[in-house]
C-alpha positions in Angstrom: 36.0 47.7 14.9 34.7 47.5 11.4 35.4 43.8 11.3 33.3 43.3 14.5 30.4 45.1 12.9 30.7 43.0 9.8 30.8 39.9 11.8 27.8 41.0 13.8 26.0 41.9 10.6 26.8 38.5 9.0 25.7 36.7 12.2 22.5 38.6 12.2 21.9 37.8 8.5 22.5 34.1 9.2 20.1 34.2 12.1 17.5 36.0 9.9 18.1 33.4 7.1 17.5 30.6 9.6 14.3 32.3 10.8 13.2 32.9 7.3 13.7 29.2 6.3 11.8 28.1 9.4 8.9 30.4 8.6 8.9 29.3 5.0 8.6 25.7 6.1 5.8 26.6 8.5 3.9 28.4 5.7 4.4 25.4 3.4 2.9 23.1 6.1 0.0 25.5 6.6 -0.7 25.5 2.8 -0.6 21.7 2.7 -3.0 21.5 5.6 -5.4 24.0 3.9 -5.2 22.0 0.7 -6.1 18.9 2.6 -9.0 20.6 4.5 -10.6 22.3 1.4 -12.1 19.1 -0.1 -13.5 18.2 3.3 -15.1 21.6 3.6 -16.7 21.2 0.2 -18.4 18.0 1.4 -20.1 19.6 4.4 -23.2 20.9 2.6 -23.8 17.4 1.2 -23.3 15.8 4.6 -25.6 18.3 6.2 -28.3 17.4 3.7 -27.8 13.7 4.3 -28.2 14.2 8.0 -31.4 16.2 7.5 -32.8 13.4 5.4 -31.8 10.8 8.0 -33.4 12.9 10.7 -36.6 13.0 8.7 -36.4 9.2 8.1 -35.9 8.6 11.9 -39.0 10.7 12.6 -41.0 8.6 10.1 -39.7 5.4 11.6 -40.6 6.5 15.2 -44.1 7.4 14.0 -44.4 4.0 12.3 -43.2 2.2 15.4 -45.7 4.1 17.6 -48.5 3.3 15.1 -47.5 -0.4 15.1 -47.3 -0.6 18.9 -50.8 1.0 19.1 -52.1 -1.5 16.5 -50.5 -4.4 18.4 -52.0 -3.3 21.7 -55.4 -3.0 20.0 -55.0 -6.5 18.5 -54.0 -8.0 21.9 -57.1 -6.4 23.5 -59.3 -7.9 20.8 -57.7 -11.3 21.1 -58.1 -11.3 24.9 -61.8 -10.4 24.5 -62.3 -13.2 21.9 -60.5 -15.7 24.1 -62.6 -14.6 27.1 -65.8 -15.0 25.1 -64.9 -18.6 24.0 
């Protein structure tokens, strides 16, 4: 009976060893993933700032296009009047 208990204990220890190795490998994978992600996370504030700057630039471009379109319409109106007067 003692031999059966020793065999059961040895089998349990082997099983725990296999589980431990699997968990250790999983933890190593997680650590590697975190190491890979950390530099990306460090870039987020800079990217956010760049997006804010681009957003401001787009707003300025939209305003310039509206102004240009208004000026073009005014110019077309003036040219039409001049042509009609000739």
